[in-house]
N, C-alpha and C positions, 0 to 999 in steps of 0.2 A: 155382296151383290146378289140379287135374285131377280128372276123374271116373272112377270105377272101377265097371264093371258086369260082375261075374264075371271073365271073362278079358279083357274089353275095357277098354282104358284110353284115355281121350281125350287130346288134346294138352294140354300144360300152358299155362295162361294166367297172366300176371303182372298183379296188381292193386296199384297203389300207393295206400296209405291215409295221408293227412297228418293227424296229430293236432295241432290248433292249441293252443298253450299258453294259459293264462288271461291276461287283460289285464294283470295285475300282473307277468307274467313275460315280456312281449314285449320286443323290442329297443328299441322306442320308450320303453317304461316305464323300461327300464334307463338310457337316455340322460337321461330326465327325472330319475331318481334321481341320476345323476352331476351334472347341472346344479344340483339342489337342494343336494346336499352341498357343491359348490363355492361356491354362493351363501351357504350358511350359514357356510362357512369364511371367505368374504370379509367377511360381515357381522360375524362374531366378531372378525376382525382389525381391521375398522374400529372396532368397539366398544372393543376394547382400546386402539387408537390414540387414539380420541377421549377415552377415559377418562384416558389418559396426558397428552394435551394439556390436558384440563380440570384435572388435578392440577397440571400445570406452571403453567397460568394462575393457579390458586388460590394456588400457592406464590409466584408473581411478585406477585400482588395482596397477599398477606400480607406479602411482603418490602417492597413499596412502602408498605404501611400502617406497617410497623415503622420504615421510614426516615422517614416523615412524623412518626410518634410520637417518634422519636429527635430529629428537628429541633425539634419543638415542645417536647420536654422540655429540650433544650439551650437553646432560647430562654427557656423558663420559668426555668431555673436562672440564666441570665444576668439575666433580668428581675428576679428576686428580689434579686439582688446590686446591680443598678443603681438600682432604684426608690428606695431609702432615700437614697443620696447625691444623686440628682436632686431629690428633695424638699428636701434640705438646700441645694441650689443655688437652687431657685426661690424659696424663702421669703426668704432674705436679699436676693435680687435685687429682690423686691417692695418691701422696705423701702428699698433704694437708690433705686429709681424714685420712691418717695414723698418721700424726703428730699433728694436731690441735684437741683437745678434747672439744672445746667449742660447746655445743649442738646447739646453734643458727647457727653458721657457718657450723657445720656438716650438718645440714639440707640443707643449700644453696649449699654446695659442692656436696651433693648427687643428688640434682635436676639438677645441672649443668652437673654432670658426666653422669646421665642417659640420658639426652637429647642430650648431645654430642655423646653418644654411639648410640642413635637412628639415628642421622645424618650419623654417620660412617657406621652403618648397612645398611642404604639406599644406600650409595655409594658402599658398597661391593656387594649389590644385583645387582646394575646396572652393575658393572664390571663382575659379574658372568653371567648375561644375555649376555653380549658382548662376553665373552669367549665361551659360548655355541653356539652362532650364528656363530662364527668363527671356531668352531670345536676345540677349544683349551682347553676345560674343560676335564681334564683327572681325572677320579675317581680312588681312591686307596682303594680297598675293603679289609675288614678284618672281621673275625667272631666275632660278638658282641652279648652279651646277651641282646636281644631287650626289654624285659619286664622292666628290671631295667633302661635301657636307656630312655625309654619313661616315666617311673615313675619319673626320675630325671627332665625331662622337665615339667612334671605335677607340681612338687613342685615349679618350677620357676614361675608359674602363680598363685599360691595360694594367694599371697598377693593381686594381682589384683582382684581375685574373692572375697576376703573378703571386699575389698574397695567398690565394686559395689554390694555387697550382692548377689552374684551369687552362686547358688548351683553347685559346681564343683566336678564331680565324676570321679573316675577311676575304671574301671572294666577290669578283665582279665580272660579268660578261662583257662589259663595255667600260672603257677608260673615262669617258665623259658623256654626260647626258643632261640636258637642260630640262627642268621641271618647274611648273608653276605651283609654288607653295607659299605659305606664310611661315617664314623661318623662325619667327618668335614663338610659334605654337607647334610647328611640326616636329621640332626637336624633342618636345615632350613625349611624342608618340614613340620615338626610338628609345629614349631614355627609360620610359616606363616598361617597355617590353624587355629591354636588356636588364633592368633592375630586377624584374620578375624572374628572368632566367638565372641570374647570379644568386638569387635567393633560394632557388630550389635545386640547383646543381651542386652535387657533392664535390668534395676535393678530388682533384685529378680528373674532373669531368671535361666535357667538350661543349663549346658554344660557337656556332657558326653564323656569320652574316653573309647572305648571298644576294647580290643585286643583279637584276636582269630586266631587259625590255621584252614585254609580252605582247604579241600581236593578236592572239586568239583568246577568246573568253571560254570559260567552262561553266559547269553547273553552279559554281559558287558565286559567280558575279555576272553582270551583264555588260562589263567593260570590254572594249575591243583593243585599241592600242593603249597600253598603260605601262607604267614602271612598277616593277615588283620588288619589294624588300621582304626577304624571308629570313627570319631569325629562328634557328633551331638549336636544340640542346638534347643531351642524353640524361636529363634529370628524372624526376619521379613520374612525369607524364600527367595527363588529365583524364579522368574517367569520362566515358562517352556521355553519361547522363548529366555531367557537369559542364560540358563544353558550351552549351547555349546559355548557361547561367553565369559564367565567369565574367562576362561583360556587364552584368547587372550591378547597379549601385549597391554598395555595402555587402555584396556577396563574397564570401571567403571559402576557399577550399579547405576542408577539414581532413587532416591526416596526421599521422604520428610525426612526420618530418617537420611540419611547420607549427606545431603546438606552441613552441617557445618563440615563434617569430610571426605572431599574428599581426596583420596589417589592417588598414582602414577599409579596404575593399572599394576604393574609389579610383585607383590608378588605371585599371583596364577600362572602367566605365568612361573615364575622361578620354582615354586613348581612342575608344570607338567613336565617341562623340566628335573628337577632333578629326578623325579620318573621314567621317561622314560629312563634316563641314568642308573638307577638301574634295568632296564628291567622289570619294574612294570607297573601298571595301576592306574589311579585315575579318579574318576567321582564324581558327586554330585547328590543327590536325595533330594526331599522334604519330610519331615516327615508328617505323617497323621495328627498329632495334631498341626502342624505349625512348622516353622523352617526348617533347612536344615541339611543334613548329608553328610559329605565328607568321601569317602571310598578310602583307599590306600591299594593296594595289591602288595607285593614283593615276588617273587618266592623263595622257600626254596632251600637249597643246593648251590653248587658252580659250577654246570655244565655249566651255562650260562655265567660264568665269564672267560675272557681271562687270560692267565698266566701272561701277563705283567701288568694286572690291579690289581693283588694281592699285598698288601702292604708287603714289605720286612721286615720292622722294626715296627710292630704294637705298641710296647711299647713306641715309640717316639712320637706317636700322642696324643695330649692332646685336651680335649674338649674346645671349644671356651668359653672364660670367659663371665659370665652372669652379667648384672648390679645388683647392690645390691638392695634388696627390704627392705624398711624401714617399721617398724611396724606402725599401725595406732595410737597406744597409744602414741608413741613418738611425733607424730605431734600434737595430742590433748593436751598433757602436755605443749608443746612449746607454743601453742596458749593461754593456761590458764596462763602461766607464764608472757606473754607479754600483757595480757589484760589491757586495759586502764581504768582509772577511769572517763573518760569523759562521759558526759550525751548523747553525740551524737552516733548514731548507723548507720552502713553502711552495706547494704545487697549486697553481691557479687553473681552474677548469671553467671556461666561459666560451660560449659559441660566438659572441660578438667580439670581433678582433680588436676594435679600439678600446672596449672596456677591459679586455684581457690584458692588453699592453699597458693600459693606464694603471691597473692594479699592480702588475708586476713592477712597473716603474716606481710606484709609490712605496712598495715594500722592499725594493732592491737596496735601499740604503741600510737596512737592518738585517735582511735575510738574503740567502741565495734563492732565487725564484726561477720557476719553470712554468711556462704556460702551455695549456693544451686545449684543443677545440672541443673535445668531448671526454666523457669519463672513460671510455674504452681505451 
């Protein structure tokens, strides 16, 4: 800058003028823009990656379902093929049991009949699971005196408790209580839970059945007035991470105690499905002193039951026939009767009681036999 006055010229002066850019064009704003773009790119990459993982998990889940479906379908195909010949085995065996009074053959007949019924029961469980999956399981409710109903099932397991020296107890807070259930299907709930307890309780263990009317709900269910059936034991217990999985189909608890006694993994799944069809709840807890406790709660009254679910002719429904339980004394007498005079002795070690007794009985004509439940 300089000033001119006619012929006079002033010295030049230099003035620096800084024009500040708008806020959206500053270097800081440009850095923020770069960070936002990078963040959006990162989030988009994470979204794509998460979507890919979700799709992979969905495909794995679908694949697992397809495998389970294929398993069940295979079992069902086999079951349909086996059910008819098993029925043809059980029926003639029943006639042989009634007609032949020979004690030795009677023992063999009963062993055959019990194990044939075990196979038939497994087949029926598979078919029940299939019916529930397809929505074809229709319950027919009727009012039952539940205390005597459960006590009847309790007596069914008394022989097994005596054979394993298990302290098997039955407790009830009420002598009589009417409950709306389907008796042809609800007994499977109690039998499956008790069978599970006897499977994992060691010799001289404890299994308790406790019946009570509960009027208040807790965090486990949303039922108010209901009937509670609690079955507890002092067995091996269930790990906390496995409690939610034991009711899943084909899930089996893995431990050193049941490696030789692996089941199909459908019993508790069927149990939960049947309890839910009865509008009830079932869960499992661990006892403080060890073992587990299964709790089943069924709502009282019939307000939750649809009219078409009520049995029209309750007198026509009969309880499923139970296998015959033989006394321990009869088996002992039979072994004494067939005891050999040979000097040789055979020790049979087998955890399945019926197989152990059968092998001892077959060898008793030639050798002195002794059976034990384990190597120790």
